[in-house]
VMD Tcl script that draws the C-alpha trace (Angstrom):
set ca {
  {-59.25 42.11 128.15}
  {-56.75 42.96 125.25}
  {-56.13 46.72 125.71}
  {-58.38 48.80 123.71}
  {-61.02 46.11 122.73}
  {-64.46 47.23 123.40}
  {-67.32 44.76 123.45}
  {-70.85 46.01 122.82}
  {-74.27 44.37 121.16}
  {-74.83 44.34 117.30}
  {-78.03 45.81 116.10}
  {-80.45 43.64 113.97}
  {-79.66 46.41 111.29}
  {-75.91 45.08 111.41}
  {-76.66 41.74 110.44}
  {-75.15 41.79 106.96}
  {-71.83 42.83 108.50}
  {-72.08 39.60 110.81}
  {-72.43 37.69 107.73}
  {-69.29 39.09 105.96}
  {-67.45 38.27 109.05}
  {-68.55 34.53 109.08}
  {-68.00 34.22 105.15}
  {-64.56 35.58 105.65}
  {-63.86 33.45 108.82}
  {-65.28 30.23 108.37}
  {-63.24 29.22 105.23}
  {-60.18 29.49 107.29}
  {-61.32 27.98 110.21}
  {-63.06 24.80 108.65}
  {-61.50 24.05 105.11}
  {-59.58 21.13 106.68}
  {-62.78 19.91 108.75}
  {-65.44 20.04 106.77}
  {-66.13 20.03 102.75}
  {-66.65 23.50 101.10}
  {-70.28 22.41 100.29}
  {-70.92 22.00 104.26}
  {-69.39 25.49 104.91}
  {-71.60 27.05 102.04}
  {-74.69 25.64 103.34}
  {-74.08 26.33 106.89}
  {-73.37 29.95 106.04}
  {-76.23 30.07 103.82}
  {-78.82 28.36 107.01}
  {-76.72 30.22 109.84}
  {-75.78 33.88 108.54}
  {-78.36 35.19 106.38}
  {-79.23 38.46 107.79}
  {-82.68 37.79 107.90}
  {-82.12 34.63 109.85}
  {-79.58 36.78 112.09}
  {-82.10 39.43 112.78}
  {-84.99 37.16 113.52}
  {-82.75 35.58 116.11}
  {-81.79 38.99 117.61}
  {-85.60 40.16 117.34}
  {-87.48 36.73 118.30}
  {-85.23 34.37 119.81}
  {-83.32 36.41 122.15}
  {-80.03 35.78 121.04}
  {-77.47 38.52 121.95}
  {-74.88 38.97 119.25}
  {-71.78 40.17 120.81}
  {-68.95 42.28 118.58}
  {-65.59 42.91 120.03}
  {-63.80 46.00 118.36}
  {-60.42 47.69 118.72}
  {-59.44 51.06 117.85}
  {-56.93 51.21 114.58}
  {-54.84 54.08 114.57}
  {-54.92 55.86 111.18}
  {-52.69 58.16 109.75}
  {-52.32 61.74 111.79}
  {-53.57 60.13 115.05}
  {-56.83 59.63 113.46}
  {-58.50 56.39 114.60}
  {-61.56 54.24 113.46}
  {-62.71 50.98 114.84}
  {-62.53 47.52 113.41}
  {-64.56 44.67 114.19}
  {-62.06 41.88 115.59}
  {-64.45 39.28 116.18}
  {-67.85 38.03 117.24}
  {-70.19 36.04 119.63}
  {-73.67 35.26 120.22}
  {-75.03 33.32 123.07}
  {-78.97 32.97 124.29}
  {-81.80 32.76 125.48}
  {-80.82 33.27 129.21}
  {-83.00 31.45 131.46}
  {-82.96 31.54 134.94}
  {-81.39 28.15 136.19}
  {-81.09 27.18 132.54}
  {-78.10 26.46 130.42}
  {-77.53 29.15 128.45}
  {-75.90 28.44 124.75}
  {-72.81 30.26 123.36}
  {-74.18 29.58 119.76}
  {-71.07 31.50 118.11}
  {-67.63 32.62 118.75}
  {-65.40 33.56 115.59}
  {-62.50 35.58 115.37}
  {-60.56 36.80 112.63}
  {-57.72 34.71 112.03}
  {-55.10 37.33 112.21}
  {-56.77 38.34 115.65}
  {-56.63 34.86 117.09}
  {-54.29 34.43 120.06}
  {-54.62 38.18 121.12}
  {-57.31 38.12 123.98}
  {-60.50 38.63 121.68}
  {-61.81 35.31 121.95}
  {-61.25 35.15 125.59}
  {-62.95 38.56 126.23}
  {-66.09 37.53 124.00}
  {-66.65 34.19 126.06}
  {-66.02 36.45 129.44}
  {-68.61 38.95 127.98}
  {-71.06 36.37 127.30}
  {-70.79 34.45 130.52}
  {-70.92 37.87 132.27}
  {-74.32 38.26 130.34}
  {-75.66 34.72 130.99}
  {-74.68 34.62 134.72}
  {-76.34 38.34 135.55}
  {-79.70 37.04 133.55}
  {-79.33 33.70 135.98}
  {-78.31 31.28 133.66}
  {-76.47 28.08 135.24}
  {-73.73 27.98 132.83}
  {-72.66 28.43 129.28}
  {-72.83 25.41 126.96}
  {-71.79 25.16 123.37}
  {-70.99 23.06 120.51}
  {-67.64 22.48 118.71}
  {-66.97 20.17 116.10}
  {-64.90 17.35 117.35}
  {-62.02 17.93 114.49}
  {-61.52 21.17 115.90}
  {-58.71 20.72 118.06}
  {-57.48 24.25 118.45}
  {-61.26 25.36 119.57}
  {-61.35 22.75 121.85}
  {-57.74 23.76 123.29}
  {-58.90 27.40 123.52}
  {-62.37 26.40 125.36}
  {-60.84 24.26 127.88}
  {-58.24 27.11 128.52}
  {-61.11 29.37 129.48}
  {-63.24 26.92 131.63}
  {-65.02 24.39 129.48}
  {-65.17 21.06 130.01}
  {-66.49 18.28 127.37}
  {-69.43 16.97 128.85}
  {-70.63 14.71 125.79}
  {-70.85 13.99 122.41}
  {-73.44 14.58 119.69}
  {-74.03 14.23 116.08}
  {-76.87 16.20 114.78}
  {-78.19 15.92 111.28}
  {-78.82 19.43 109.88}
  {-80.30 18.41 106.49}
  {-78.66 18.76 103.12}
  {-76.83 15.08 103.71}
  {-74.91 17.08 106.53}
  {-73.96 16.32 109.78}
  {-72.29 18.24 112.83}
  {-70.21 15.71 114.38}
  {-69.45 17.77 117.95}
  {-68.64 17.90 121.36}
  {-71.02 19.56 123.83}
  {-68.85 21.79 126.20}
  {-70.06 23.34 129.38}
  {-69.00 25.86 131.74}
  {-70.65 25.88 134.99}
  {-70.77 29.25 136.88}
  {-70.49 27.82 139.95}
  {-66.47 27.03 139.07}
  {-65.75 30.73 139.57}
  {-66.68 32.66 136.38}
}
mol new
graphics top color blue
foreach p $ca { graphics top sphere $p radius 0.5 }
foreach p [lrange $ca 0 end-1] q [lrange $ca 1 end] { graphics top cylinder $p $q radius 0.2 }
display resetview
């Protein structure tokens, strides 16, 4: 794990901060993969604070934040969020879904994403899940390569109609825990 990086759970009351991060990251990540209309549609649908609060409080989705100390003037330090993930629910013997994994563009390739995957896998495994499963856009080549480096394999393809005239054209990736997570 990146030195000084801390992983902790988000609180439902912090949902607006998750939305702010998503709105900062998504246009950078997806602007060459999907239209701005689809980005806006998905952000509104998936990252409204009320949706995030419901996922945490009712659907048993666990949101994680990766934060690190930032050295300020005169040695004072504050903490800033570098990325986030969401996984769950965790059910014994079932696949646990890694719903979200996003790292600020300037923090990519620094170990933040790997630390978040590791924390999600650890939480899911301790709850008895058989592995992590996720969806990734088939055109998101850098994300696919990252997921394969940390132990995921492509299990199948899936095209999901998400409404509004949009689809998610994805690979389903899996990381079975019997592979030494």
